PyMOL Python script that loads the backbone (N, CA, C, O; Angstrom):
from pymol import cmd

cmd.read_pdbstr("""\
ATOM      1  N   MET A   1     -20.931 -13.441  -1.371  1.00  0.00           N
ATOM      2  CA  MET A   1     -20.329 -12.884  -0.667  1.00  0.00           C
ATOM      3  C   MET A   1     -22.332 -11.393  -0.805  1.00  0.00           C
ATOM      4  O   MET A   1     -23.042 -11.218  -1.796  1.00  0.00           O
ATOM      5  N   GLY A   2     -22.417 -11.019   0.021  1.00  0.00           N
ATOM      6  CA  GLY A   2     -23.674 -10.032   0.323  1.00  0.00           C
ATOM      7  C   GLY A   2     -23.166  -8.484  -0.129  1.00  0.00           C
ATOM      8  O   GLY A   2     -21.955  -8.275  -0.049  1.00  0.00           O
ATOM      9  N   LEU A   3     -23.883  -7.587  -0.516  1.00  0.00           N
ATOM     10  CA  LEU A   3     -23.643  -6.521  -0.997  1.00  0.00           C
ATOM     11  C   LEU A   3     -23.045  -5.729   0.239  1.00  0.00           C
ATOM     12  O   LEU A   3     -22.193  -4.863   0.045  1.00  0.00           O
ATOM     13  N   ARG A   4     -23.400  -5.968   1.232  1.00  0.00           N
ATOM     14  CA  ARG A   4     -22.879  -5.291   2.348  1.00  0.00           C
ATOM     15  C   ARG A   4     -20.962  -5.474   2.644  1.00  0.00           C
ATOM     16  O   ARG A   4     -20.264  -4.476   2.823  1.00  0.00           O
ATOM     17  N   ASP A   5     -20.286  -7.148   2.642  1.00  0.00           N
ATOM     18  CA  ASP A   5     -19.490  -7.601   2.542  1.00  0.00           C
ATOM     19  C   ASP A   5     -19.221  -7.000   1.048  1.00  0.00           C
ATOM     20  O   ASP A   5     -18.261  -6.320   1.412  1.00  0.00           O
ATOM     21  N   ARG A   6     -19.298  -6.766  -0.097  1.00  0.00           N
ATOM     22  CA  ARG A   6     -18.600  -6.104  -1.123  1.00  0.00           C
ATOM     23  C   ARG A   6     -18.436  -4.686  -0.933  1.00  0.00           C
ATOM     24  O   ARG A   6     -17.407  -4.108  -1.282  1.00  0.00           O
ATOM     25  N   LEU A   7     -19.324  -4.157  -0.440  1.00  0.00           N
ATOM     26  CA  LEU A   7     -18.946  -2.534  -0.097  1.00  0.00           C
ATOM     27  C   LEU A   7     -17.907  -2.638   0.821  1.00  0.00           C
ATOM     28  O   LEU A   7     -16.993  -1.843   0.600  1.00  0.00           O
ATOM     29  N   THR A   8     -17.825  -3.042   1.352  1.00  0.00           N
ATOM     30  CA  THR A   8     -16.410  -3.216   3.129  1.00  0.00           C
ATOM     31  C   THR A   8     -15.455  -3.825   2.484  1.00  0.00           C
ATOM     32  O   THR A   8     -14.390  -3.217   2.590  1.00  0.00           O
ATOM     33  N   ALA A   9     -15.374  -5.137   1.621  1.00  0.00           N
ATOM     34  CA  ALA A   9     -14.113  -5.028   0.631  1.00  0.00           C
ATOM     35  C   ALA A   9     -13.729  -3.901  -0.562  1.00  0.00           C
ATOM     36  O   ALA A   9     -12.582  -3.656  -0.938  1.00  0.00           O
ATOM     37  N   ARG A  10     -14.938  -3.288  -1.057  1.00  0.00           N
ATOM     38  CA  ARG A  10     -14.313  -2.665  -1.946  1.00  0.00           C
ATOM     39  C   ARG A  10     -13.266  -0.754  -1.387  1.00  0.00           C
ATOM     40  O   ARG A  10     -12.369  -0.069  -1.878  1.00  0.00           O
ATOM     41  N   GLN A  11     -14.290  -0.693   0.035  1.00  0.00           N
ATOM     42  CA  GLN A  11     -13.681   0.284   0.886  1.00  0.00           C
ATOM     43  C   GLN A  11     -12.301   0.341   1.192  1.00  0.00           C
ATOM     44  O   GLN A  11     -11.506   1.279   1.130  1.00  0.00           O
ATOM     45  N   ARG A  12     -12.107  -1.376   1.688  1.00  0.00           N
ATOM     46  CA  ARG A  12     -10.638  -1.467   2.065  1.00  0.00           C
ATOM     47  C   ARG A  12     -10.294  -0.795   1.344  1.00  0.00           C
ATOM     48  O   ARG A  12     -10.116   0.421   1.292  1.00  0.00           O
ATOM     49  N   HIS A  13     -10.104  -2.089   0.328  1.00  0.00           N
ATOM     50  CA  HIS A  13      -9.206  -2.097  -0.978  1.00  0.00           C
ATOM     51  C   HIS A  13      -8.720  -0.174  -1.937  1.00  0.00           C
ATOM     52  O   HIS A  13      -7.729   0.298  -2.496  1.00  0.00           O
ATOM     53  N   THR A  14     -10.233   0.328  -1.578  1.00  0.00           N
ATOM     54  CA  THR A  14      -9.714   2.191  -1.621  1.00  0.00           C
ATOM     55  C   THR A  14      -8.600   2.711  -0.699  1.00  0.00           C
ATOM     56  O   THR A  14      -7.515   3.284  -0.784  1.00  0.00           O
ATOM     57  N   GLN A  15      -9.282   2.303   0.054  1.00  0.00           N
ATOM     58  CA  GLN A  15      -8.580   2.555   1.555  1.00  0.00           C
ATOM     59  C   GLN A  15      -6.639   2.548   1.407  1.00  0.00           C
ATOM     60  O   GLN A  15      -5.675   3.268   1.669  1.00  0.00           O
ATOM     61  N   LEU A  16      -7.017   0.991   0.712  1.00  0.00           N
ATOM     62  CA  LEU A  16      -5.293   0.411   1.036  1.00  0.00           C
ATOM     63  C   LEU A  16      -4.677   1.522   0.186  1.00  0.00           C
ATOM     64  O   LEU A  16      -3.777   2.250   0.606  1.00  0.00           O
ATOM     65  N   LEU A  17      -5.411   1.643  -1.481  1.00  0.00           N
ATOM     66  CA  LEU A  17      -4.489   1.708  -2.576  1.00  0.00           C
ATOM     67  C   LEU A  17      -4.204   3.467  -2.050  1.00  0.00           C
ATOM     68  O   LEU A  17      -3.098   3.890  -2.385  1.00  0.00           O
ATOM     69  N   ALA A  18      -4.755   4.077  -1.580  1.00  0.00           N
ATOM     70  CA  ALA A  18      -5.011   5.474  -1.001  1.00  0.00           C
ATOM     71  C   ALA A  18      -3.461   5.599   0.001  1.00  0.00           C
ATOM     72  O   ALA A  18      -2.901   6.693   0.067  1.00  0.00           O
ATOM     73  N   ALA A  19      -3.100   4.834   0.458  1.00  0.00           N
ATOM     74  CA  ALA A  19      -2.388   4.659   2.247  1.00  0.00           C
ATOM     75  C   ALA A  19      -1.385   4.075   0.907  1.00  0.00           C
ATOM     76  O   ALA A  19      -0.404   4.817   0.859  1.00  0.00           O
ATOM     77  N   ALA A  20      -1.327   3.277   0.095  1.00  0.00           N
ATOM     78  CA  ALA A  20       0.292   2.727  -0.744  1.00  0.00           C
ATOM     79  C   ALA A  20       0.415   4.170  -1.487  1.00  0.00           C
ATOM     80  O   ALA A  20       1.509   4.733  -1.468  1.00  0.00           O
ATOM     81  N   ASP A  21      -0.765   4.814  -2.184  1.00  0.00           N
ATOM     82  CA  ASP A  21       0.497   6.456  -2.544  1.00  0.00           C
ATOM     83  C   ASP A  21       1.094   7.215  -1.840  1.00  0.00           C
ATOM     84  O   ASP A  21       2.187   7.717  -2.101  1.00  0.00           O
ATOM     85  N   ARG A  22       0.257   7.433  -0.592  1.00  0.00           N
ATOM     86  CA  ARG A  22       0.453   8.341   0.564  1.00  0.00           C
ATOM     87  C   ARG A  22       2.094   7.666   0.889  1.00  0.00           C
ATOM     88  O   ARG A  22       2.976   8.493   0.659  1.00  0.00           O
ATOM     89  N   ALA A  23       2.532   6.483   1.317  1.00  0.00           N
ATOM     90  CA  ALA A  23       3.399   5.977   1.470  1.00  0.00           C
ATOM     91  C   ALA A  23       5.072   6.250   0.523  1.00  0.00           C
ATOM     92  O   ALA A  23       6.217   6.505   0.894  1.00  0.00           O
ATOM     93  N   ILE A  24       4.367   6.012  -0.916  1.00  0.00           N
ATOM     94  CA  ILE A  24       5.088   6.206  -1.813  1.00  0.00           C
ATOM     95  C   ILE A  24       5.510   7.847  -1.951  1.00  0.00           C
ATOM     96  O   ILE A  24       6.675   8.186  -2.154  1.00  0.00           O
ATOM     97  N   SER A  25       4.752   8.502  -1.857  1.00  0.00           N
ATOM     98  CA  SER A  25       4.591  10.039  -2.277  1.00  0.00           C
ATOM     99  C   SER A  25       5.765  10.710  -0.788  1.00  0.00           C
ATOM    100  O   SER A  25       6.536  11.667  -0.857  1.00  0.00           O
ATOM    101  N   LYS A  26       5.481   9.720   0.527  1.00  0.00           N
ATOM    102  CA  LYS A  26       5.978  10.341   1.818  1.00  0.00           C
ATOM    103  C   LYS A  26       7.170  10.085   1.636  1.00  0.00           C
ATOM    104  O   LYS A  26       8.033  10.880   2.009  1.00  0.00           O
ATOM    105  N   HIS A  27       7.509   8.802   0.962  1.00  0.00           N
ATOM    106  CA  HIS A  27       9.210   8.156   0.346  1.00  0.00           C
ATOM    107  C   HIS A  27       9.186   9.123  -0.595  1.00  0.00           C
ATOM    108  O   HIS A  27      10.225   8.979  -1.240  1.00  0.00           O
ATOM    109  N   LEU A  28       8.956   9.461  -0.756  1.00  0.00           N
ATOM    110  CA  LEU A  28       9.187  10.329  -2.245  1.00  0.00           C
ATOM    111  C   LEU A  28       9.423  11.505  -1.379  1.00  0.00           C
ATOM    112  O   LEU A  28      10.601  11.402  -1.038  1.00  0.00           O
ATOM    113  N   ILE A  29       9.059  12.270  -0.997  1.00  0.00           N
ATOM    114  CA  ILE A  29       8.973  13.790  -0.346  1.00  0.00           C
ATOM    115  C   ILE A  29      10.069  13.648   0.371  1.00  0.00           C
ATOM    116  O   ILE A  29      10.784  14.598   0.054  1.00  0.00           O
ATOM    117  N   ASN A  30      10.814  12.756   1.455  1.00  0.00           N
ATOM    118  CA  ASN A  30      11.817  12.775   2.288  1.00  0.00           C
ATOM    119  C   ASN A  30      13.320  11.990   1.977  1.00  0.00           C
ATOM    120  O   ASN A  30      14.269  11.644   2.682  1.00  0.00           O
ATOM    121  N   GLY A  31      12.941  11.899   0.318  1.00  0.00           N
ATOM    122  CA  GLY A  31      14.414  11.741  -0.518  1.00  0.00           C
ATOM    123  C   GLY A  31      14.843  10.480  -0.340  1.00  0.00           C
ATOM    124  O   GLY A  31      16.027  10.143  -0.351  1.00  0.00           O
ATOM    125  N   GLU A  32      14.238  10.015  -0.232  1.00  0.00           N
ATOM    126  CA  GLU A  32      14.328   8.394   0.284  1.00  0.00           C
ATOM    127  C   GLU A  32      14.438   7.287  -1.253  1.00  0.00           C
ATOM    128  O   GLU A  32      14.836   6.142  -1.037  1.00  0.00           O
ATOM    129  N   GLY A  33      14.053   7.702  -2.856  1.00  0.00           N
ATOM    130  CA  GLY A  33      13.962   7.227  -3.458  1.00  0.00           C
ATOM    131  C   GLY A  33      12.064   6.770  -3.710  1.00  0.00           C
ATOM    132  O   GLY A  33      11.032   7.385  -3.442  1.00  0.00           O
ATOM    133  N   TRP A  34      12.353   5.321  -4.383  1.00  0.00           N
ATOM    134  CA  TRP A  34      11.042   5.667  -5.017  1.00  0.00           C
ATOM    135  C   TRP A  34      10.173   4.774  -3.944  1.00  0.00           C
ATOM    136  O   TRP A  34       9.018   5.077  -3.646  1.00  0.00           O
ATOM    137  N   HIS A  35      11.126   3.201  -3.191  1.00  0.00           N
ATOM    138  CA  HIS A  35      10.221   2.445  -2.446  1.00  0.00           C
ATOM    139  C   HIS A  35       9.650   1.960  -0.902  1.00  0.00           C
ATOM    140  O   HIS A  35       9.694   0.777  -0.566  1.00  0.00           O
ATOM    141  N   PRO A  36       9.358   2.539  -0.421  1.00  0.00           N
ATOM    142  CA  PRO A  36       8.679   2.622   0.987  1.00  0.00           C
ATOM    143  C   PRO A  36       9.176   1.258   1.203  1.00  0.00           C
ATOM    144  O   PRO A  36       9.850   0.813   0.274  1.00  0.00           O
ATOM    145  N   GLU A  37       8.968   0.364   2.387  1.00  0.00           N
ATOM    146  CA  GLU A  37       9.231  -1.188   3.674  1.00  0.00           C
ATOM    147  C   GLU A  37       7.705  -1.043   3.338  1.00  0.00           C
ATOM    148  O   GLU A  37       7.016  -0.024   3.366  1.00  0.00           O
ATOM    149  N   PRO A  38       7.231  -2.795   2.894  1.00  0.00           N
ATOM    150  CA  PRO A  38       5.903  -2.637   3.202  1.00  0.00           C
ATOM    151  C   PRO A  38       5.364  -2.266   4.838  1.00  0.00           C
ATOM    152  O   PRO A  38       4.268  -1.802   5.151  1.00  0.00           O
ATOM    153  N   ALA A  39       6.555  -2.645   5.784  1.00  0.00           N
ATOM    154  CA  ALA A  39       6.427  -2.245   7.339  1.00  0.00           C
ATOM    155  C   ALA A  39       6.091  -0.792   7.062  1.00  0.00           C
ATOM    156  O   ALA A  39       5.661  -0.453   8.164  1.00  0.00           O
ATOM    157  N   ALA A  40       6.009   0.365   6.223  1.00  0.00           N
ATOM    158  CA  ALA A  40       5.770   1.554   6.529  1.00  0.00           C
ATOM    159  C   ALA A  40       4.393   1.608   5.732  1.00  0.00           C
ATOM    160  O   ALA A  40       3.704   2.579   6.045  1.00  0.00           O
ATOM    161  N   LEU A  41       3.926   0.884   4.902  1.00  0.00           N
ATOM    162  CA  LEU A  41       2.031   1.142   4.804  1.00  0.00           C
ATOM    163  C   LEU A  41       1.521   0.193   5.296  1.00  0.00           C
ATOM    164  O   LEU A  41       0.311   0.408   5.372  1.00  0.00           O
ATOM    165  N   ILE A  42       1.896  -1.191   5.856  1.00  0.00           N
ATOM    166  CA  ILE A  42       1.247  -1.472   7.242  1.00  0.00           C
ATOM    167  C   ILE A  42       1.306  -0.513   8.450  1.00  0.00           C
ATOM    168  O   ILE A  42       0.406  -0.739   9.258  1.00  0.00           O
ATOM    169  N   ALA A  43       2.138   0.506   8.784  1.00  0.00           N
ATOM    170  CA  ALA A  43       2.008   1.292  10.124  1.00  0.00           C
ATOM    171  C   ALA A  43       1.078   2.450   9.206  1.00  0.00           C
ATOM    172  O   ALA A  43       0.033   2.580   9.844  1.00  0.00           O
ATOM    173  N   LEU A  44       1.045   3.035   8.398  1.00  0.00           N
ATOM    174  CA  LEU A  44       0.182   4.120   7.684  1.00  0.00           C
ATOM    175  C   LEU A  44      -1.960   3.237   7.508  1.00  0.00           C
ATOM    176  O   LEU A  44      -3.087   3.646   7.786  1.00  0.00           O
ATOM    177  N   ALA A  45      -1.436   2.099   6.978  1.00  0.00           N
ATOM    178  CA  ALA A  45      -3.260   2.010   7.154  1.00  0.00           C
ATOM    179  C   ALA A  45      -3.332   1.129   8.000  1.00  0.00           C
ATOM    180  O   ALA A  45      -4.286   0.353   8.033  1.00  0.00           O
ATOM    181  N   PHE A  46      -2.313   1.082   8.862  1.00  0.00           N
ATOM    182  CA  PHE A  46      -3.333   1.032  10.809  1.00  0.00           C
ATOM    183  C   PHE A  46      -3.712   1.908  11.039  1.00  0.00           C
ATOM    184  O   PHE A  46      -4.907   2.130  11.232  1.00  0.00           O
ATOM    185  N   ALA A  47      -2.559   2.928  11.111  1.00  0.00           N
ATOM    186  CA  ALA A  47      -2.778   4.419  12.021  1.00  0.00           C
ATOM    187  C   ALA A  47      -3.958   5.024  11.320  1.00  0.00           C
ATOM    188  O   ALA A  47      -4.984   5.056  12.000  1.00  0.00           O
ATOM    189  N   ARG A  48      -4.044   5.601   9.879  1.00  0.00           N
ATOM    190  CA  ARG A  48      -4.905   5.760   9.145  1.00  0.00           C
ATOM    191  C   ARG A  48      -6.005   5.496   8.968  1.00  0.00           C
ATOM    192  O   ARG A  48      -6.723   6.492   9.058  1.00  0.00           O
ATOM    193  N   HIS A  49      -6.731   4.232   8.659  1.00  0.00           N
ATOM    194  CA  HIS A  49      -7.831   3.444   8.614  1.00  0.00           C
ATOM    195  C   HIS A  49      -7.666   1.708   9.608  1.00  0.00           C
ATOM    196  O   HIS A  49      -8.130   0.601   9.334  1.00  0.00           O
ATOM    197  N   ALA A  50      -7.210   1.957  10.227  1.00  0.00           N
ATOM    198  CA  ALA A  50      -7.395   0.374  11.314  1.00  0.00           C
ATOM    199  C   ALA A  50      -7.215  -0.472  10.772  1.00  0.00           C
ATOM    200  O   ALA A  50      -7.772  -1.372  11.401  1.00  0.00           O
ATOM    201  N   ILE A  51      -6.555  -1.054   9.536  1.00  0.00           N
ATOM    202  CA  ILE A  51      -6.798  -1.563   8.369  1.00  0.00           C
ATOM    203  C   ILE A  51      -5.540  -2.619   8.898  1.00  0.00           C
ATOM    204  O   ILE A  51      -4.447  -2.055   8.854  1.00  0.00           O
ATOM    205  N   ARG A  52      -5.475  -4.257   9.464  1.00  0.00           N
ATOM    206  CA  ARG A  52      -4.478  -4.830   9.371  1.00  0.00           C
ATOM    207  C   ARG A  52      -4.223  -5.520   8.426  1.00  0.00           C
ATOM    208  O   ARG A  52      -5.115  -5.806   7.627  1.00  0.00           O
ATOM    209  N   LEU A  53      -2.751  -6.036   8.248  1.00  0.00           N
ATOM    210  CA  LEU A  53      -2.542  -6.456   6.733  1.00  0.00           C
ATOM    211  C   LEU A  53      -0.759  -6.465   6.781  1.00  0.00           C
ATOM    212  O   LEU A  53       0.067  -5.623   7.134  1.00  0.00           O
ATOM    213  N   ASN A  54      -0.642  -8.074   6.156  1.00  0.00           N
ATOM    214  CA  ASN A  54       0.835  -8.688   6.300  1.00  0.00           C
ATOM    215  C   ASN A  54       1.688  -7.889   5.387  1.00  0.00           C
ATOM    216  O   ASN A  54       1.485  -6.766   4.926  1.00  0.00           O
ATOM    217  N   VAL A  55       2.628  -8.654   5.232  1.00  0.00           N
ATOM    218  CA  VAL A  55       3.637  -8.343   4.742  1.00  0.00           C
ATOM    219  C   VAL A  55       3.638  -8.236   3.235  1.00  0.00           C
ATOM    220  O   VAL A  55       4.224  -7.317   2.662  1.00  0.00           O
ATOM    221  N   SER A  56       2.805  -9.429   2.438  1.00  0.00           N
ATOM    222  CA  SER A  56       2.699 -10.267   1.726  1.00  0.00           C
ATOM    223  C   SER A  56       1.542  -8.621   0.982  1.00  0.00           C
ATOM    224  O   SER A  56       2.083  -7.593   0.576  1.00  0.00           O
ATOM    225  N   GLU A  57       0.143  -8.812   0.996  1.00  0.00           N
ATOM    226  CA  GLU A  57      -0.550  -7.772   1.225  1.00  0.00           C
ATOM    227  C   GLU A  57      -0.047  -6.496   0.610  1.00  0.00           C
ATOM    228  O   GLU A  57      -0.100  -6.113  -0.559  1.00  0.00           O
ATOM    229  N   ALA A  58       0.462  -5.924   1.702  1.00  0.00           N
ATOM    230  CA  ALA A  58       0.918  -4.743   1.785  1.00  0.00           C
ATOM    231  C   ALA A  58       2.094  -4.388   0.767  1.00  0.00           C
ATOM    232  O   ALA A  58       2.389  -3.248   0.407  1.00  0.00           O
ATOM    233  N   ARG A  59       2.628  -5.416   0.422  1.00  0.00           N
ATOM    234  CA  ARG A  59       4.325  -5.741  -1.063  1.00  0.00           C
ATOM    235  C   ARG A  59       2.607  -5.370  -2.269  1.00  0.00           C
ATOM    236  O   ARG A  59       2.420  -4.240  -2.719  1.00  0.00           O
ATOM    237  N   GLU A  60       1.644  -6.513  -2.550  1.00  0.00           N
ATOM    238  CA  GLU A  60       1.060  -6.344  -3.668  1.00  0.00           C
ATOM    239  C   GLU A  60       0.369  -4.787  -3.550  1.00  0.00           C
ATOM    240  O   GLU A  60       0.211  -4.146  -4.589  1.00  0.00           O
ATOM    241  N   TYR A  61      -0.016  -4.237  -2.301  1.00  0.00           N
ATOM    242  CA  TYR A  61      -0.582  -2.799  -2.322  1.00  0.00           C
ATOM    243  C   TYR A  61       0.693  -1.794  -3.435  1.00  0.00           C
ATOM    244  O   TYR A  61       0.778  -1.081  -4.434  1.00  0.00           O
ATOM    245  N   LEU A  62       1.295  -2.283  -2.582  1.00  0.00           N
ATOM    246  CA  LEU A  62       2.652  -0.982  -2.861  1.00  0.00           C
ATOM    247  C   LEU A  62       2.900  -1.305  -4.196  1.00  0.00           C
ATOM    248  O   LEU A  62       3.095  -0.255  -4.808  1.00  0.00           O
ATOM    249  N   ASN A  63       2.990  -2.377  -4.999  1.00  0.00           N
ATOM    250  CA  ASN A  63       3.098  -2.801  -6.159  1.00  0.00           C
ATOM    251  C   ASN A  63       1.850  -2.153  -7.163  1.00  0.00           C
ATOM    252  O   ASN A  63       2.029  -1.846  -8.342  1.00  0.00           O
ATOM    253  N   ALA A  64       1.199  -2.085  -6.791  1.00  0.00           N
ATOM    254  CA  ALA A  64       0.155  -2.001  -7.890  1.00  0.00           C
ATOM    255  C   ALA A  64      -0.053   0.060  -7.875  1.00  0.00           C
ATOM    256  O   ALA A  64      -0.630   0.695  -8.758  1.00  0.00           O
ATOM    257  N   ALA A  65       0.535   0.592  -6.759  1.00  0.00           N
ATOM    258  CA  ALA A  65       0.898   1.902  -6.908  1.00  0.00           C
ATOM    259  C   ALA A  65       1.924   2.416  -7.278  1.00  0.00           C
ATOM    260  O   ALA A  65       2.006   3.583  -7.662  1.00  0.00           O
ATOM    261  N   LEU A  66       2.874   1.593  -7.211  1.00  0.00           N
ATOM    262  CA  LEU A  66       4.290   1.911  -8.188  1.00  0.00           C
ATOM    263  C   LEU A  66       4.468   1.776  -9.738  1.00  0.00           C
ATOM    264  O   LEU A  66       5.226   2.436 -10.450  1.00  0.00           O
ATOM    265  N   ALA A  67       3.577   0.747 -10.119  1.00  0.00           N
ATOM    266  CA  ALA A  67       2.791   0.351 -10.951  1.00  0.00           C
ATOM    267  C   ALA A  67       1.903   1.863 -11.789  1.00  0.00           C
ATOM    268  O   ALA A  67       2.222   2.607 -12.716  1.00  0.00           O
ATOM    269  N   GLU A  68       0.825   1.780 -10.978  1.00  0.00           N
ATOM    270  CA  GLU A  68       0.529   3.308 -11.684  1.00  0.00           C
ATOM    271  C   GLU A  68       1.242   4.468 -11.952  1.00  0.00           C
ATOM    272  O   GLU A  68       1.063   5.374 -12.766  1.00  0.00           O
ATOM    273  N   ARG A  69       2.228   4.225 -10.964  1.00  0.00           N
ATOM    274  CA  ARG A  69       3.348   6.179 -11.118  1.00  0.00           C
ATOM    275  C   ARG A  69       4.235   5.503 -12.278  1.00  0.00           C
ATOM    276  O   ARG A  69       4.868   6.443 -12.758  1.00  0.00           O
ATOM    277  N   GLY A  70       4.615   4.215 -13.020  1.00  0.00           N
ATOM    278  CA  GLY A  70       4.944   3.611 -13.837  1.00  0.00           C
ATOM    279  C   GLY A  70       6.969   3.749 -13.267  1.00  0.00           C
ATOM    280  O   GLY A  70       7.939   4.088 -13.945  1.00  0.00           O
ATOM    281  N   TYR A  71       6.885   3.319 -11.807  1.00  0.00           N
ATOM    282  CA  TYR A  71       7.588   3.094 -11.206  1.00  0.00           C
ATOM    283  C   TYR A  71       8.030   1.216 -11.366  1.00  0.00           C
ATOM    284  O   TYR A  71       7.158   0.364 -11.539  1.00  0.00           O
ATOM    285  N   PRO A  72       9.486   0.901 -11.262  1.00  0.00           N
ATOM    286  CA  PRO A  72       9.841  -0.694 -11.079  1.00  0.00           C
ATOM    287  C   PRO A  72       9.200  -1.159  -9.422  1.00  0.00           C
ATOM    288  O   PRO A  72       8.954  -0.659  -8.325  1.00  0.00           O
ATOM    289  N   LEU A  73       9.165  -2.114  -9.961  1.00  0.00           N
ATOM    290  CA  LEU A  73       8.102  -2.695  -8.474  1.00  0.00           C
ATOM    291  C   LEU A  73       8.872  -3.695  -7.893  1.00  0.00           C
ATOM    292  O   LEU A  73       9.812  -4.261  -8.453  1.00  0.00           O
ATOM    293  N   LEU A  74       8.399  -3.948  -6.572  1.00  0.00           N
ATOM    294  CA  LEU A  74       9.337  -4.607  -5.497  1.00  0.00           C
ATOM    295  C   LEU A  74       9.136  -6.232  -5.666  1.00  0.00           C
ATOM    296  O   LEU A  74       8.176  -6.924  -6.006  1.00  0.00           O
ATOM    297  N   ASP A  75      10.478  -6.517  -5.272  1.00  0.00           N
ATOM    298  CA  ASP A  75      10.884  -8.175  -5.388  1.00  0.00           C
ATOM    299  C   ASP A  75      10.173  -8.923  -4.348  1.00  0.00           C
ATOM    300  O   ASP A  75       9.320  -8.403  -3.628  1.00  0.00           O
ATOM    301  N   GLU A  76      10.534 -10.152  -4.277  1.00  0.00           N
ATOM    302  CA  GLU A  76       9.290 -10.659  -3.343  1.00  0.00           C
ATOM    303  C   GLU A  76       9.801 -10.087  -1.789  1.00  0.00           C
ATOM    304  O   GLU A  76       8.956  -9.974  -0.901  1.00  0.00           O
ATOM    305  N   GLY A  77      11.376  -9.703  -1.508  1.00  0.00           N
ATOM    306  CA  GLY A  77      12.148  -9.378  -0.751  1.00  0.00           C
ATOM    307  C   GLY A  77      11.554  -7.954   0.091  1.00  0.00           C
ATOM    308  O   GLY A  77      11.520  -7.785   1.310  1.00  0.00           O
ATOM    309  N   GLY A  78      11.093  -6.985  -1.029  1.00  0.00           N
ATOM    310  CA  GLY A  78      10.482  -6.131  -0.783  1.00  0.00           C
ATOM    311  C   GLY A  78      11.650  -5.079  -1.183  1.00  0.00           C
ATOM    312  O   GLY A  78      11.665  -3.994  -0.603  1.00  0.00           O
ATOM    313  N   ASP A  79      12.825  -5.438  -2.360  1.00  0.00           N
ATOM    314  CA  ASP A  79      13.442  -4.279  -2.741  1.00  0.00           C
ATOM    315  C   ASP A  79      13.055  -4.123  -4.217  1.00  0.00           C
ATOM    316  O   ASP A  79      12.313  -5.029  -4.594  1.00  0.00           O
ATOM    317  N   GLN A  80      13.429  -3.017  -5.349  1.00  0.00           N
ATOM    318  CA  GLN A  80      13.627  -3.085  -6.103  1.00  0.00           C
ATOM    319  C   GLN A  80      14.076  -4.663  -7.274  1.00  0.00           C
ATOM    320  O   GLN A  80      14.360  -4.491  -8.459  1.00  0.00           O
TER     321      GLN A  80
END
""", "prot")
cmd.dss("prot")
cmd.show_as("cartoon", "prot")
cmd.util.cbc("prot")
cmd.orient("prot")
């Protein structure tokens, strides 16, 4: 993996973590609890950064953002 690939991967990672944090914040502000569905992150990541990801990857990024905030993680089905 060359430097350009590593920088692209790092930028994507940073953007997805920010999108996951944003999805959780929007979910909290709307009074819907701590856990947005992975589909919410998929839509937000595409809308903000034109990044496509699958449900599994979305769940991983949501779990990383939830863990950073000290919230319980999503299970494999997407629920708490």
